[in-house]
C-alpha positions as CSV (number, residue, x, y, z in Angstrom):
1,M,-16.1,-12.0,4.7
2,R,-16.1,-9.6,1.8
3,Q,-15.0,-10.7,-1.7
4,N,-11.4,-9.7,-2.0
5,I,-9.7,-8.1,-5.0
6,N,-7.0,-10.7,-4.8
7,E,-9.3,-13.4,-6.0
8,Q,-8.5,-12.0,-9.4
9,R,-4.7,-12.0,-8.9
10,H,-2.6,-12.6,-11.9
11,G,0.8,-14.3,-11.9
12,S,2.9,-15.3,-9.0
13,I,5.7,-13.8,-6.9
14,T,8.0,-15.0,-4.1
15,P,6.6,-15.1,-0.6
16,I,7.7,-12.4,1.7
17,K,10.3,-12.9,4.5
18,G,10.0,-11.2,7.8
19,A,13.6,-10.1,7.7
20,E,12.8,-8.1,4.5
21,V,10.0,-6.2,6.3
22,A,12.1,-5.0,9.2
23,E,15.8,-4.9,8.9
24,N,17.6,-5.6,12.2
25,N,20.2,-2.8,12.3
26,R,21.3,-1.8,15.8
27,L,17.7,-1.7,17.1
28,T,16.7,-0.2,20.4
29,D,14.6,-2.2,22.8
30,E,11.4,-0.6,21.5
31,Q,12.5,-1.2,17.9
32,T,13.5,-4.8,18.7
33,H,10.0,-5.3,20.1
34,L,8.4,-3.9,16.9
35,H,10.8,-6.0,14.8
36,K,9.6,-9.2,16.5
37,K,5.9,-8.1,16.0
38,I,6.5,-7.6,12.3
39,M,8.3,-10.9,11.9
40,K,5.3,-12.7,13.5
41,L,2.8,-10.8,11.3
42,A,4.8,-11.6,8.2
43,E,4.6,-15.2,9.0
44,K,0.8,-14.9,9.5
45,A,0.5,-13.2,6.1
46,N,2.5,-16.0,4.4
47,S,0.2,-18.6,6.0
48,G,-2.9,-16.9,4.6
49,D,-4.1,-14.9,7.6
50,E,-6.7,-12.5,6.2
51,S,-6.2,-10.0,9.0
52,V,-2.7,-9.1,7.7
53,S,-1.5,-7.2,4.7
54,V,2.1,-6.6,3.8
55,V,3.7,-4.4,1.1
56,L,7.4,-4.4,0.4
57,A,8.2,-1.6,-2.2
58,S,11.4,-0.4,-3.8
59,P,12.1,1.2,-7.1
60,E,13.1,-2.2,-8.4
61,A,10.2,-4.3,-7.3
62,I,7.0,-4.4,-5.3
63,T,5.7,-7.5,-3.4
64,T,2.2,-7.5,-2.0
65,V,0.2,-9.7,0.3
66,L,-3.3,-8.3,0.8
67,N,-5.5,-9.9,3.4
68,G,-3.3,-13.0,3.5
69,Q,-3.2,-13.5,-0.3
70,L,0.0,-13.2,-2.3
71,A,-1.0,-11.0,-5.3
72,E,0.4,-9.1,-8.2
73,F,-1.5,-6.1,-9.6
74,P,-1.1,-4.2,-12.9
75,R,-1.8,-1.0,-10.9
76,I,-0.5,-0.5,-7.4
77,L,0.7,2.6,-5.5
78,V,2.0,2.9,-1.9
79,A,2.8,6.3,-0.6
80,V,4.0,7.9,2.6
81,V,4.0,11.6,3.4
82,T,5.3,13.2,6.6
83,D,6.5,16.6,7.6
84,Q,10.1,15.5,6.8
85,Y,9.7,13.6,3.6
86,R,7.4,12.1,1.0
87,I,7.8,8.9,-1.1
88,C,5.6,7.0,-3.6
89,I,6.4,3.7,-5.2
90,G,4.4,1.4,-7.4
91,K,3.6,0.6,-11.0
92,F,0.9,1.5,-13.5
93,G,0.8,-1.1,-16.2
94,D,4.4,-1.4,-17.5
95,K,5.3,2.0,-16.1
96,P,7.2,2.0,-12.8
97,V,6.4,4.8,-10.3
98,Y,9.0,6.2,-7.9
99,V,9.1,9.6,-6.4
100,S,11.1,10.5,-3.3
101,S,11.9,13.9,-1.8
102,N,15.2,12.5,-0.5
103,P,16.3,9.4,-2.6
104,E,19.5,9.0,-0.6
105,L,17.6,8.4,2.7
106,Y,14.1,7.2,1.5
107,K,14.4,4.5,-1.1
108,K,11.7,2.0,0.0
109,I,8.5,1.5,1.8
110,N,7.8,-1.5,4.1
111,L,4.2,-1.5,5.3
112,V,2.3,-4.0,7.4
113,I,-1.4,-3.6,8.2
114,C,-3.0,-5.7,10.9
115,D,-6.8,-5.6,11.0
116,K,-8.2,-6.3,14.5
117,K,-11.7,-7.6,15.1
118,K,-11.8,-6.8,18.8
119,S,-9.4,-3.8,19.0
120,S,-8.0,-1.0,16.8
121,N,-6.3,-1.7,13.5
122,R,-2.5,-1.2,13.4
123,F,-0.1,0.1,10.8
124,Y,3.6,-0.7,11.0
125,L,5.8,1.4,8.7
126,S,9.5,1.5,7.8
127,T,11.0,3.7,5.2
128,G,14.5,3.2,6.5
129,N,15.9,1.6,9.6
130,Q,13.2,3.1,11.9
131,I,10.0,1.2,12.5
132,N,6.9,3.1,13.5
133,E,3.6,1.7,14.9
134,F,0.4,3.6,14.4
135,I,-2.8,2.5,16.2
136,V,-6.0,3.6,14.6
137,G,-8.0,5.9,16.9
138,E,-5.1,6.8,19.2
139,S,-3.2,10.1,19.1
140,S,0.4,9.7,17.8
141,N,3.6,11.0,19.3
142,H,5.1,11.1,15.8
143,T,4.9,14.0,13.3
144,R,2.0,13.9,10.9
145,T,2.1,10.7,8.8
146,R,-0.1,9.8,5.9
147,I,-0.1,6.4,4.3
148,I,-1.9,5.6,1.1
149,L,-2.2,2.1,-0.6
150,I,-4.1,1.8,-3.8
151,S,-4.4,-1.5,-5.8
152,E,-6.6,-2.4,-8.7
153,Y,-7.4,-4.9,-11.3
154,V,-8.7,-3.7,-14.7
155,N,-10.1,-5.6,-17.7
156,I,-12.0,-3.2,-19.9
157,A,-13.1,-5.8,-22.4
158,N,-15.0,-7.9,-19.8
159,Q,-16.1,-4.9,-17.7
160,N,-14.2,-6.6,-14.8
161,V,-12.8,-4.4,-12.2
162,G,-11.6,-4.5,-8.6
163,F,-10.5,-1.4,-6.7
164,Q,-9.1,-1.3,-3.1
165,A,-7.6,1.6,-1.2
166,R,-6.3,1.9,2.4
167,M,-5.6,5.4,3.7
168,F,-4.3,6.5,7.1
169,D,-3.7,9.9,8.6
170,S,-2.2,10.1,12.1
171,F,-3.6,13.6,12.7
172,S,-7.2,12.7,11.9
173,T,-8.0,11.1,15.3
174,P,-10.3,9.4,16.0
175,F,-11.1,8.7,12.4
176,N,-7.5,8.0,11.1
177,E,-8.4,5.3,8.6
178,A,-10.3,4.9,5.3
179,D,-10.8,1.4,3.8
180,I,-12.4,1.4,0.3
181,F,-13.3,-1.6,-1.7
182,T,-15.5,-2.2,-4.7
183,M,-16.0,-4.4,-7.8
184,S,-18.4,-2.0,-9.4
185,V,-17.0,-0.2,-12.5
186,R,-19.0,3.0,-11.7
187,D,-18.0,3.1,-8.1
188,A,-14.3,2.3,-9.0
189,N,-14.3,5.3,-11.3
190,S,-15.6,7.5,-8.5
191,F,-13.1,6.2,-6.0
192,R,-10.3,6.8,-8.6
193,V,-11.2,10.5,-8.8
194,L,-11.0,10.8,-5.0
195,T,-7.9,8.7,-4.3
196,Y,-5.8,9.7,-7.3
197,G,-6.8,13.3,-6.9
198,Y,-5.4,13.1,-3.4
199,I,-2.2,11.5,-4.6
200,F,-1.8,14.2,-7.3
201,E,-2.0,16.9,-4.6
202,L,0.7,15.2,-2.7
203,F,2.8,14.1,-5.7
204,P,2.1,16.5,-8.6
205,E,5.0,14.8,-10.5
206,L,2.8,11.8,-11.1
207,Q,0.0,13.6,-13.0
208,N,1.6,13.3,-16.5
209,L,2.7,9.7,-16.0
210,L,-0.6,8.4,-14.7
211,A,-2.7,10.2,-17.3
212,R,-1.1,8.4,-20.3
213,P,-2.7,5.3,-21.8
214,I,-1.6,2.0,-20.4
215,K,-2.4,-1.6,-21.2
216,D,-5.0,-3.5,-19.2
217,Q,-4.4,-7.1,-18.3
218,D,-5.6,-8.5,-21.6
219,G,-3.6,-6.0,-23.6
220,G,-6.5,-3.5,-24.3
221,E,-5.8,0.2,-23.9
222,T,-7.2,2.0,-20.9
223,F,-6.0,5.1,-19.0
224,G,-4.0,5.9,-15.9
225,H,-6.9,7.6,-14.3
226,E,-10.4,7.6,-15.7
């Protein structure tokens, strides 16, 4: 088992509830099935199952369970881009991040990632009342959907860093998914260039915000993207 970025988590937050992940509003049979799946996965995440990660993001707050560990990060972004809309939510130090192409319809991101040892990983996504399931390596009937999750811990004084990114692109079959993790300062800087550069292409509004100095976890100054 790889060492997880959450071993350096800071603070505490309220455990997730399955009902928060998938809102039960007039669901079809297929949606009801997916809703039940997500409820079970949320329970697994709360019990510490390392195969499940959950992110509940809104402009007001972001709750994260990565690999079965409840965590709070000083830097975290979750983004979804489709042919119909794009939305990015998170925080960078004390700076909240929220961009939506249609704030009336797309105000939140609920994401569940289930890592499978003997079969393909699965992404469950809801940005409204609709729940979508994406299976890595399988062609999708949906329009193109890209999902990006970046989380990192930074302590410049102690040269202590953890960087993790999950990326999914439904049109990149059979290689839909990228999973990046490092605790090397040098590698983390390289991954930042790649991942944030990609984010800036999709959300140019974020460039000015994320380039300004922010505080690291011990109050020292660092930068939005190195």
